[in-house]
N, C-alpha and C positions, 0 to 999 in steps of 0.2 A: 745711541742706537739709530740706525738708519732706517727710514721708512721702507717698507717692502716695495720693490719696483713694481709698478702696475704693468701688467701684461695685457696688451691689446689683443682681443680676440679677432681673428681674421673673419670677415663676414662670410656667412654660409651661402654658397651659391646654389640656387635651385636650378634643377635641370629645365631646359626649355621645353615647354609644353607643346606637343605636336598640334598643329592646326588641322582641323578636320573640316571638310567642306561637304555639303549635301549635294550629291550628284545623282544623275539618273541611274547609272549602273549600281551605285551603292544602295539606293532605295530598292532597286530590283533584287539585289542580293539579300537585303533584309526581308523583303516579302517572301522570297523563295525559302529562306530559313524558317520563317514563321509558319509558312504553309506546311512544311514537312515535319515540324516539331509537334504537330497535333495528331493524336491517335485517330481522331475522327476523319482526318484526311485519308489515311491508309484504308480505313474500314469502308468509307463511302465510295472511294474510287474502286475498291475491289468489288463492292456491290454493283456499281454501275457497269463494270466489265462483266461481272457474272450475269446480270440481267440481259445485257446485250447478246452474249454468246449463248446462254442457256435457253432463253426463249426462242432464239433463232433456231437452235437445234431441235427444240421441242416441236416447233412449227414444221420443220423439214421432216422430222420423224412421223408426225401425224399425216403429212401429205403422202409420204412413202407408204405408210400403212393403208391409207384409204385407196391409193392407186393399186397396190398389190391385191387388195381384197375386192376391187371392183366397185367399192362404195365410196367414191371420192366425194367429199363434202362440196356443196355448191360454192361455198366461200373460197375454195381452192381451185375452182375451175380454170381460172386464168393466172394462177400463181406461177412465179418464176423462182429460180434459185436465189435471185437477188431479193425479191420481196419476202420470201420465206426467211432468209438469213437475217434480214433487217427488221424482222417482226418485233424484236426486243427493243427497238429504238425508243418507243414511247415510254418504256419502263426505265431505260437507262437515263433518259432526259430528266426524269424526276430526281434520281440520285445525284446527278451532276449539277442540276440546277439548285437543289437544296444545299449542296456543299458550297456552291457559289455564294448563296445568301449567307451561310455561316462564316465564310471567309471575311466578309465585311461587317455584317451585323453582329457577329460574335464579339468583336472588339468593343462595340458599344455596350453590349450587355455586361461585359467584364470590367469596363472602364479603362482597358488598355489603350483605347483610342487616344486618350489624353497624352500618354507618353509618346505615341506614334506621331501625333501632330506637333508636340513640343520638339521632336527631333527633326521634323520636316514642316517648318512653319508655312510653306507655300501651299500645302494641303493637296492640291491637285495631282502632283506626282505620285502621292500615295494611292489615289484612286486608279490612275493609269497603270501603276505597277501591279496592284492587286488584280485588276481585271486582266491585264496582259499575262501575268504569270499563271493565274488559274485557267484562263482561256487556252493557253498553250498546253497545259497539262491535260485539260479535258479534250482538246483536239487530238492529242497523241493517244489517250486512252480510247476515245471513240473510234479513231481510225484503225488502231490495232484490233479492237474488238470486232469491228465490221469485217475486216479481212479474215480474221480467225473464224468467225461465224460462217462466212461465205465458203472458205476453203473446206471446212468440215461438213457444212450443210450441203455443199455441192456434191460431195462424195456420197451423202445419204440419198440424194434424189437422182443420182447418176442412172441413166437408162430410162428416165421418165420424160414426159414432155416439158417438165420444168427444168431439166438439166441445162447448165451453162458453165462456162469457164471464163477465166480472166480475158481471154482473147475475143469474147463476144462484144459487139459494139455497145458502148454505154455502161458496161459492168464496172470498170475501174472508176469512171466518173461518178457512178452512183455510190460506190463504197467510200470514195474520197468525200463526196457530198455529205454522206451520213456523218463522217468524222467532223467535218467542218460545221455541220448543223449542231452537233453536240458541244463543240467548242464554243460556239456563239451562245448556246443556251447557258453555258457556264458563265460567260461574260454578262449576260442579262441578269442572271441570278446575283452576281456580285454587285451589279449596278442597283438592283432593287434593294439589296441589303443596305447599301450606302444611302439610298434615297429615303427609305422608310425607317432605318435604324432600329429595326425590330425583326428578330428571327421569325416569330410567328407571322407578323404582317408580310414580310418578304416572301415567305413560303406560300402564304395564302394567295397573294397576288400572282405569283408564278404559276401555281396550280390552276388558278382561275383562267389565266391568259392562255395556257397551253392546252387545257383539257375541258374546262367548264363552258367557257364562252362559245367554242365551236358547236357544242350541243345545243346551246340556247338560240343559235341562229335559225333553228327550225321554226321559231316563233315569228320570224319575219315573213312578210309576203313572199310568195314563191318567186315573184319577178325580181326581188332584191337579193335572194339568197346566193345565187351564183356570183353576182357582182361583188358581194361583201365577203363571202366565205374565202375566196381565193387570196384575199389580202390579210387574213388573220395570221398571226405569227406562226401557229402550228401548221396551217395549211400551206403557207408560203415556204416554210422550212421543209415540209415533206416534198414539195416540188423540187427541192435541191437534189434529193437522192432517189426520186422515183424513176424507174427505168422507162416507163411509157407515160404519156400524158393525154388527157382528153381535152375537149373544148372548154371545160369548166375549170381547168387547172392552169397555173402559170407554167411557163417554160423554166428549165433549170436556172438559166441566167436571170430571168425576171424574178423568180422566187428568191434567189440569192440577194438581189438588190433590195427587194421588199424586206427580207429578214434582216439585212444589214441596216435598213432604215429603222426598224424597231429597236435594234441593238443600240444604234446611235442615239435614238430618242431616250432610251433608258439611261445611257451614260450621261447625256446632257442634263437630264433631271437630277441625277446624282451629283454631278459637278456643280450645278446651280445651288443645290441645298448645302453642299459642302463649303462653298465659298460664302454663302449668305447667312448661315446660322452657326452658332457655337456648337462645339462637340460636347 
């Protein structure tokens, strides 16, 4: 009997594994996909747009009603179509700012941040991408809402002293400034979420900075109030889209620079903590 011939198995060749590199565009695409995969994104953006348009139209309708009845409220004595249409900006900033906090702090609360940082070990590109993507989305939503509110609100107050159209000096600048302001509020919200790593903490600081601190300035000596108030985030931001300015307010350009300074400060704090502490 002859021994069975041994048959040598040919070695199994494994397919070459594709090499993936972490690049800026890939991180941006990842953050874009994560942003729109959340139901809260759609709901909160819709609320921000609704607040901006609805409150602007309510203010315009109230002005029209008071003007037609001859009992115009003193608060509307110097109102313009721009100021009436942008009345909802203070409400929209809360929705967009809160969503900005959720974009970053939400990953810390769910633990997903560990997977994100494992995929992007350098860390900082994640922060820049999150802030950039959401800031752009908030900018578009704010700008669209501002123009829609003005175009509809302008029709409501047509034929009154507040009437204006896009050809009036400063109108387009004010509407674009409102959109830019809301976009930067979204970036600040994202930075606070990354800095504090807490949804509740980020929202609390955001609301305090934009709404509570300006009210507390009345406790300061009157000689200090004007010098301090104009540099607060909310007041500097409002200078960006105000149609007229008095001696106590910053110019649109100066307001933009100051508000950009606050935005950079928040991002710098978030970047420092991201680099110096574990996730």
